[in-house]
N, C-alpha and C positions, 0 to 999 in steps of 0.2 A: 799241817797233813803228816809231820813227823809227831805233833804230841798224839794225832789220832790214832797212829800205827804201832807209838810205843806204848798206849792205854789199850789198843787190843792186843799185843805183846802178853802183856800184864793176863788182862784176860783167859787169854790161852793158856798162862801160866798156872795160874787157880782151877779150874776148869777139866783139865787136864789129868791123869791119873799120872803121866811120869812125862820126864822132860823132849824125853823124842815124842809124843802124842799135841805137847805144846809147842813143840817147831813143825811138825807135820801144821796141825788147825792154823798157822801162823802163816805156813805156808800157801794156802788154799786163800784167805781172807788176798793173802797179795796176787792169787792168781789171781783173783775175781777183779782187783783194784787195776789188778796193767789191762787186762782183757775187755773190760767194760767200762771203760775211759773217755772213749773214740779218737781216741788220736791216733790206733795202729790201725786199725778199724774203722771204719763210721758203722754207724748204726742205717744210715743207707745203705751201704754196701755189704752186711751182713747177709748169710746165704737163710741162716734159723730167726728171722726175724723176734721171735717168742724169746729169745733167749737176752734181748735188747732192752728187756726190764731190767736186766739184773742192775742197768746203771746208777737205776736210784738208791742200788749200797750203793755202790763205789762212793766214798770218800776223792777219789783223785778223778774224777769226772770232775767233780764239782770244786775240786782246784784247778783241773785243768780251764776248767768255763771260765773262774775269776781270772784266771791269767792272760787268758786271753781279750776277755773282755776287757780289763786295766790295759792290756797294751794295745788292743787292736780299735777300741769305739771310738768313732767321731775322727779317726786318723786317717788324712788326705795329703800321701806324699808328692812331688810334682815328677813327672818324667820327662820333661822339656828338653832334659839333655838328653838325652836318648840312649841308645846302646851302643857301650863305647865300641873297638871293633873288636878286643878278646872275646866279649860275653858275645859278642853274632857267633863267632867263629866256632864257639863254644854251642852256641845254639843248633851248629849245624852240623856239629861231631854228635851232641846230645840225636837229633831229629833228621839220622843222613838219611831217608827214604822220602821227606818231602821236599815236594820237587817246587812249595809255596815257599821256599826260601831265599830259593834259585833265581827268583823274579826281584826284578828290579826296583818295581814299586814297594814291592812286601820291603825292602832290605833298608830304602830312604825311609818307609815309614815307621821301622822298627830302630834307625838311627836317628832320624832327625823329626820325632812324630811331630815338632810346633812347641810354642809358649802354651797352649792351654793345655795339654796333656796332664791331663792331673791323677794317680791312681787313691781309690778308695780301701781303705786296709781294713774297714767293716766286711768285707767279701767273707775275713777270713770268716769272721763269727757268724757269718745266712751259713758259708759249707759247712761247719758242724752243725749248725741250728743252735746257735747259744744264743737264746737273748732276756734272759735275767740279767738283772746287773748284779754289780758287784754287792754291795749289801743286801742281797736276800741270798748270793752265795753265800760271803762271809757267815749272817745268817745262819743260814742250813751249815755249813760246814761245825760251827760253834754247838749246832743242836746235836751236829752228828758227836762229835766230842763229849760233850757232857754223857748221853743214852752209853754212848762207850763207856767211862766213868763211872754211871750209875752200874750197868750190866757188872762190872769190875765189879763193884763194892757187895751187892744182891749176890753175886759167887761166892767172894770171901763170905758174909754170913753164912752161905747156908753149909761150907766148907765146914766152919765154925763152931756152926751148931753140929754136925754129923760126926766130925774130930770126938767135941766134949763128951765126956763119958760118965 
């Protein structure tokens, strides 16, 4: 991701007439990266759905997807130990108006779920709608970097021809 960001900054420096304009171009690119990475605002929760198509130009979206796939795909975690008393207290403080947490059956289910309790971490991938494998995501990021590299080269050639007198 940092290689792509540096390449975009080089591109902005080449195409912008001044350093200040290059900085503004870089900030605009960064804003698109941050807003459309599916982390801060998930695409299914966005009120302006047509804006979610900008995710396809967000390198951070692909980086987040690749990281999530590597971390969570096929991972299961045992929850047979249950929730400790501090966790139960925190949950009650977090959800103070939930009467369900005061029921003994619910408390017992959370603190002693049983030996067959398993948590599937792939639910994180389903929540964010990440279905692409890591290799494909890596390939997309490499293509993104090559594209920005090529655009920088083309811009440098164009500026050099313009400056040649």
